[in-house]
C-alpha positions in Angstrom: -36.1 -1.0 117.2 -37.2 2.4 118.3 -34.9 4.3 116.0 -36.3 7.2 114.0 -33.7 7.6 111.3 -31.8 10.5 109.9 -33.1 13.9 109.5 -30.8 14.4 106.6 -28.3 17.0 105.8 -28.9 20.6 105.5 -26.1 22.9 106.7 -22.4 23.6 106.6 -20.2 25.5 109.1 -17.3 25.9 111.9 -17.1 28.9 114.4 -15.6 30.5 117.5 -16.5 32.9 120.1 -19.5 35.0 119.0 -21.0 34.7 122.4 -24.3 36.2 122.1 -26.5 36.6 125.1 -28.5 33.5 126.0 -31.4 32.7 123.8 -34.1 35.4 123.9 -37.2 33.7 122.6 -39.8 35.8 120.7 -41.1 38.3 123.2 -44.4 39.3 121.5 -47.6 37.5 122.6 -49.2 35.5 119.9 -53.0 35.6 119.5 -53.9 34.0 122.8 -53.8 30.2 122.7 -56.9 28.3 124.0 -57.4 28.2 127.7 -56.9 24.4 127.8 -53.5 24.6 126.1 -51.5 23.9 129.3 -53.5 20.7 129.9 -53.0 19.3 126.4 -49.6 20.4 125.0 -48.5 17.0 124.0 -50.1 15.5 127.1 -46.5 15.1 128.2 -45.4 15.4 131.8 -41.7 15.2 131.0 -39.6 17.9 129.4 -38.1 17.2 126.0 -34.5 18.0 125.1 -32.4 17.5 121.9 -28.9 16.3 122.8 -26.3 16.5 119.9 -23.4 14.1 120.3 -20.3 15.8 118.8 -16.5 15.2 118.7 -13.6 13.9 116.7 -14.0 11.0 114.3 -13.6 7.6 116.2 -14.2 9.2 119.6 -17.1 6.7 120.2 -20.2 8.9 119.6 -22.2 6.3 117.8 -21.1 3.5 120.2 -22.3 5.7 123.2 -25.6 6.4 121.4 -26.1 2.7 120.8 -25.3 1.8 124.4 -27.7 4.5 125.7 -30.5 2.9 123.6 -29.6 -0.6 124.8 -29.4 0.5 128.5 -32.7 2.4 128.3 -34.5 -0.7 126.8 -34.9 0.6 123.2 -32.9 -2.3 121.7 -33.2 -5.9 122.8 -30.5 -8.5 123.4 -31.4 -10.4 120.2 -30.7 -7.3 118.1 -27.4 -6.7 119.9 -26.3 -10.3 119.2 -27.2 -9.9 115.5 -25.0 -6.7 115.3 -22.2 -8.4 117.2 -22.2 -11.2 114.7 -22.3 -8.8 111.8 -19.4 -6.7 113.2 -17.3 -9.8 113.8 -17.8 -10.9 110.2 -16.4 -7.5 109.1 -13.5 -7.9 111.6 -14.8 -4.9 113.4 -15.7 -6.5 116.8 -15.8 -3.2 118.7 -18.2 -1.5 116.3 -21.3 -3.5 117.1 -22.9 -0.9 119.4 -22.3 1.8 116.8 -24.5 -0.2 114.3 -27.5 0.7 116.4 -27.0 4.4 115.4 -25.1 3.9 112.1 -27.8 2.2 110.0 -26.7 2.5 106.4 -24.1 0.3 104.7 -21.7 3.1 103.9 -21.5 4.0 107.6 -21.0 0.5 108.7 -18.4 -0.3 106.1 -16.3 2.7 106.8 -17.1 2.9 110.6 -17.9 6.6 110.0 -21.2 8.4 110.7 -22.2 10.3 107.6 -25.7 11.6 108.3 -27.3 12.8 111.6 -28.7 9.7 113.3 -31.8 10.2 115.4 -33.1 8.1 118.3 -35.2 8.6 121.4 -34.8 7.5 125.1 -36.2 8.6 128.4 -34.8 9.2 131.9 -36.8 9.8 135.0 -37.5 13.4 134.3 -36.7 14.0 130.6 -37.5 12.7 127.1 -34.3 12.9 125.0 -33.8 12.9 121.2 -30.2 11.9 120.5 -28.7 13.6 117.4 -25.6 11.5 116.5 -23.5 14.0 114.5 -20.7 12.9 112.1 -17.2 13.6 113.4 -15.3 13.5 110.1 -14.4 16.9 108.6 -16.0 15.9 105.2 -19.4 15.8 106.9 -19.2 19.0 108.9 -22.3 20.4 107.1 -24.3 17.4 108.4 -22.9 18.0 111.9 -24.2 21.6 111.7 -27.7 20.4 110.8 -27.7 18.3 114.0 -26.2 21.0 116.3 -28.6 23.7 115.0 -31.5 21.6 116.4 -29.9 20.9 119.7 -30.6 22.1 123.2 -27.5 20.6 124.8 -24.3 19.2 123.6 -22.4 16.0 124.6 -18.8 16.4 123.5 -17.2 12.9 123.3 -13.4 12.7 123.7 -11.3 9.6 123.5 -8.9 9.1 126.4 -6.9 6.6 124.4 -3.3 7.6 124.1 -2.8 9.6 120.9 -6.5 9.8 120.0 -7.3 12.8 122.3 -4.2 14.6 121.0 -5.2 14.0 117.3 -8.7 15.4 117.9 -7.5 18.3 120.0 -4.6 19.6 117.8 -5.3 22.3 115.2 -7.2 20.7 112.3 -8.8 18.1 114.7 -12.6 18.0 114.8 -12.7 18.4 118.6 -11.9 22.1 118.4 -14.1 22.7 115.3 -17.1 21.0 116.9 -16.8 22.9 120.1 -16.7 26.2 118.2 -19.5 25.2 116.0 -21.7 24.1 118.9 -21.1 27.4 120.7 -22.0 29.5 117.7 -25.1 27.4 116.9 -26.4 28.2 120.4 -25.5 25.0 122.3 -24.5 26.7 125.6 -24.7 23.6 127.9 -22.0 21.1 127.3 -21.4 17.7 128.9 -17.8 16.6 128.1 -17.7 12.8 128.2 -14.2 11.3 128.4 -14.7 7.9 126.7 -12.6 4.8 126.4 -11.4 5.1 130.0 -11.2 1.3 130.3 -8.7 1.2 127.4 -5.3 -0.5 128.1 -3.4 2.7 127.6 -5.6 4.5 130.2 -7.0 2.0 132.7 -9.2 4.6 134.4 -6.2 6.8 135.1 -7.0 10.0 137.1 -3.9 11.7 135.7 -5.1 11.1 132.1 -8.6 12.4 132.9 -7.2 15.5 134.6 -4.8 16.2 131.7 -7.7 16.1 129.2 -9.9 18.2 131.5 -7.3 20.9 132.1 -6.5 21.3 128.3 -10.2 21.3 127.4 -11.1 23.9 130.0 -8.6 26.3 128.6 -10.0 25.8 125.1 -13.6 25.9 126.1 -13.1 29.2 127.8 -11.4 30.7 124.7 -14.4 29.5 122.7 -16.8 31.5 124.9 -18.0 28.8 127.3 -18.7 29.6 130.9 -17.0 26.4 132.2 -18.1 26.7 135.8 -21.7 27.3 135.0 -22.4 25.4 131.8 -19.8 22.6 131.4 -19.4 19.3 133.2 -16.8 16.5 132.7 -17.3 12.8 133.4 -15.4 9.5 132.6 -17.2 6.6 130.9 -16.7 3.5 128.8 -19.2 3.6 126.0 -18.4 0.1 124.7 -18.8 -1.5 128.1 -21.6 0.9 129.3 -19.6 1.8 132.5 -20.8 4.9 134.4 -23.6 5.4 131.9 -27.0 4.3 133.4 -25.7 3.6 136.9 -22.7 4.9 138.8 -19.6 2.8 138.7 -18.2 1.2 141.9 -15.0 2.3 143.6 -13.5 -1.1 142.5 -13.7 0.1 138.9 -12.6 3.7 139.4 -11.6 4.6 143.0 -11.2 8.4 142.4 -14.6 9.2 140.8 -17.6 10.0 143.0 -19.6 12.1 140.6 -22.7 11.2 138.6 -23.2 8.8 135.8 -24.1 9.9 132.3 -27.9 9.5 132.7 -27.9 11.5 136.0 -25.8 14.2 134.4 -28.1 14.5 131.5 -31.1 14.6 133.8 -29.6 17.4 135.8 -28.9 19.8 133.0 -31.1 22.9 133.1 -31.9 24.8 129.9 -33.7 28.1 129.5 -37.5 27.7 129.4 -39.2 28.5 126.1 -42.4 30.5 125.6 -45.4 28.3 124.7 -47.4 31.4 124.0 -44.9 33.2 121.8 -45.3 33.5 118.0 -45.1 30.1 116.4 -41.8 29.3 114.7 -40.8 25.9 113.2 -37.9 26.0 110.7 -38.4 23.2 108.2 -35.5 20.7 107.9 -37.3 18.2 105.6 -40.5 17.6 103.8 -42.2 14.6 102.1 -45.5 13.2 100.8 -47.6 11.0 103.1 -51.3 11.4 102.6 -50.6 15.0 101.8 -47.7 17.3 102.5 -45.7 16.6 105.7 -43.0 19.0 107.1 -40.4 18.2 109.7 -38.7 20.5 112.2 -38.2 21.6 115.8 -40.6 24.1 117.4 -38.4 27.0 118.5 -41.3 29.1 119.8 -45.0 29.0 120.4 -47.5 26.0 120.3 -49.3 24.2 117.6 -52.6 22.2 117.5 -54.7 20.3 115.0 -56.8 22.6 112.9 -54.5 25.6 113.3 -54.2 28.0 110.3 -50.5 28.8 109.9 -48.3 30.2 107.2 -45.2 28.9 105.4 -42.6 31.6 104.8 -41.0 33.1 102.7 -43.6 32.1 100.1 -46.5 33.4 102.2 -48.7 30.4 101.7 -51.4 29.8 104.3 -51.8 26.2 105.4 -54.1 24.2 107.7 -52.7 21.7 110.2 -54.3 18.3 109.6 -52.2 16.1 111.9 -49.2 16.4 114.3 -46.7 13.6 115.1 -44.2 13.8 118.0 -41.6 11.0 117.8 -43.8 8.2 116.5 -47.0 9.3 118.3 -49.9 11.3 116.9 -50.7 14.2 119.2 -53.3 16.9 119.2 -51.0 19.7 120.4 -47.3 20.3 120.9 -45.2 23.0 122.5 -41.8 24.5 122.0 -38.8 22.3 122.0 -40.6 19.3 120.3 -39.4 17.6 117.1 -42.5 17.3 115.0 -43.8 16.0 111.7 -46.8 18.2 110.7 -49.2 17.2 107.9 -50.6 20.3 106.3 -53.0 21.1 103.5 -52.8 24.1 101.1 -49.3 23.6 99.7 -47.5 21.0 97.6 -44.4 19.3 98.8 -42.3 20.5 95.9 -43.1 24.1 96.8 -41.2 23.8 100.2 -37.5 23.9 100.7 -35.4 23.2 103.8 -35.0 26.5 105.6 -38.6 27.6 105.0 -40.4 28.3 108.3 -43.9 27.3 109.5 -45.1 30.2 111.5 -48.1 32.1 112.8 -50.3 34.1 110.4 -50.7 37.0 112.9 -46.9 37.4 113.4 -45.1 35.7 110.5 -41.3 35.5 110.5 -39.5 38.2 108.4 -38.3 37.2 105.0 -35.3 39.2 103.6 -32.7 39.2 101.0 -30.3 41.6 102.8 -29.4 42.1 106.4 -26.7 43.7 108.6 -24.6 41.5 111.0 -21.9 41.5 113.6 -19.3 39.2 112.2 -16.2 37.6 113.7 -13.6 36.5 111.1 -12.1 33.2 112.2 -10.0 32.0 109.3 -9.4 33.2 105.7 -8.1 31.0 102.9 -4.4 31.7 102.2 -4.5 34.5 104.8 -6.5 36.6 102.4 -8.5 39.8 103.0 -12.2 40.0 103.8 -13.9 42.8 101.9 -17.0 43.9 100.0 -17.5 41.4 97.2 -16.5 38.4 99.4 -18.7 35.4 98.6 -19.4 32.5 100.9 -22.2 30.0 101.9 -24.4 31.2 104.7 -25.8 28.7 107.3 -28.6 30.0 109.6 -31.0 27.5 111.3 -32.0 25.1 108.4 -31.1 27.7 105.6 -28.1 27.1 103.3 -27.7 29.9 100.8 -24.9 31.5 98.8 -24.3 35.1 100.0 -22.1 38.1 99.2 -20.7 40.8 101.6 -21.9 44.0 99.9 -20.5 46.5 102.4 -18.2 46.7 105.4 -20.0 49.2 107.6 -17.6 49.5 110.5 -14.8 47.6 112.3 -15.1 46.9 116.1 -12.1 47.3 118.4 -11.8 43.8 119.9 -10.5 45.2 123.3 -13.0 48.0 123.9 -15.8 46.5 121.8 -16.5 50.0 120.4 -16.7 50.9 116.7 -13.5 52.4 115.2 -13.8 55.8 113.5 -12.4 54.8 110.1 -14.6 52.8 107.8 -12.6 49.7 106.7 -12.0 48.7 103.1 -11.0 45.2 104.2 -10.3 43.3 107.4 -8.1 40.2 108.2 -8.4 37.1 110.3 -9.5 37.7 113.9 -11.3 41.0 113.1 -14.8 42.0 114.4 -16.8 43.8 111.8 -20.3 45.1 111.1 -21.3 44.3 107.5 -24.2 44.1 105.1 -24.9 40.6 103.7 -26.9 39.9 100.6 -28.4 36.5 99.6 -29.7 35.3 96.2 -33.1 34.2 97.5 -35.4 35.4 100.2 -34.7 33.8 103.5 -36.5 33.6 106.9 -34.4 35.0 109.8 -34.8 37.1 112.9 -32.7 39.7 114.6 -30.5 38.0 117.2 -31.7 40.4 119.9 -35.3 39.3 119.2 -34.7 35.6 118.7 -31.2 34.2 119.1 -31.8 30.8 117.7 -32.9 32.2 114.4 -30.4 35.0 114.3 -27.0 33.4 114.6 -25.1 32.1 111.6 -21.9 30.8 110.1 -20.2 31.5 106.8 -18.2 28.8 105.1 -16.0 28.7 102.0 -14.3 25.6 100.5 -15.0 23.4 103.5 -13.8 25.9 106.1 -15.8 28.1 108.4 -14.5 31.6 107.7 -16.7 33.6 110.0 -19.6 33.5 112.5 -22.0 36.1 113.3 -25.4 37.4 114.5 -28.1 39.3 112.7 -28.5 42.9 113.9 -30.8 44.5 111.3 -33.1 43.3 108.5 -33.6 45.0 105.1 -36.4 44.6 102.6 -38.5 42.7 105.2 -41.7 41.2 104.0 -43.2 40.3 107.3 -46.8 41.1 106.4 -49.0 39.1 104.2 
């Protein structure tokens, strides 16, 4: 079964509309790559996209992921029959497709995804990595680790009577996941209305329209450009209806739009710069004939034999081997999920959130930075002021931090700074502040590199603020 399992858990967060400009990849030119780079970057003709599946618990994310793998030929009939039997024995007949994505016993016993499942499939034009994110609020940190690696989001909503409402109401994970995805840089969203075949729905256009109109209002308030970047479509994940092929009028007479595979294929995302400075945040590391680091290339290209650097500890390493999905490749470009075997560093000297980067232009490492912050929610309607402590999540970094100074408050209507320096602010405020972390972390200014400059702050299981990095202090960006 072609299922590369979980990337593990590295983050924690929940935001709203810090709508930064679209991703601006590193603008500087790296020391020029070899002339033959274009011919060999992965030797891949198809583009590669990470699609994170998000949404409220029980909306059907894992079932849809499993069905995609089955329909694209990644899982054979015999495996499906085995899972059907296993699910039946647990009196959970409708869960068998989810077993393809939910592989550990805890997930199967509870029917809840815990870690971020990974799998791969291809359409005519695109190679996809599915990131099956947990929907339960206890596992929001894991959902963030999935969304922070994603290029596009697939928001799964259950059409079943009562289930959409539970997920959509305040406290439901539908809202939280939308806001998180937006803040983590997932600008393109496919909203999949699942369980349309369910007896309380029966492919009802009225139900689909009701969900669409409510979600459009909320998506707009979360900063999404709905006309340009959001698409809705109805499916049945359990039955596979309207997924790989369009459904007939006999099933759903009112739908004449695309099926899921077509919609995924048609999504356009900003192109990345293969010649930019190399940046690969490390999400995991392990020993395998040396030290292996895992991550997604956010900028630049990598090839066997390259001399690179791991920041913030400034250790120079040599690239011994590169693996893309399960294949060994000589080169790889931006957007790829890689495992890279390096020499020159021990596995125990690397932490999640470290960054593999170019020697000529390493990523800055700082312990203090300024940021534009939007306050979403404060515990017990408290105040946000200097001395406030929270957990910072930025790409694969998870660090305790403290707000050391409120520099200025921004008027939400005019977006201009207010004259009076604030002592504290409340929920809903926009503020420029200075943030200090305990350890050196690798980040970029949002204006230079959006994907490595947007973050969330969480306290006691809630996302209290989202923001973007505007200025770096005590940078150590030289060797």
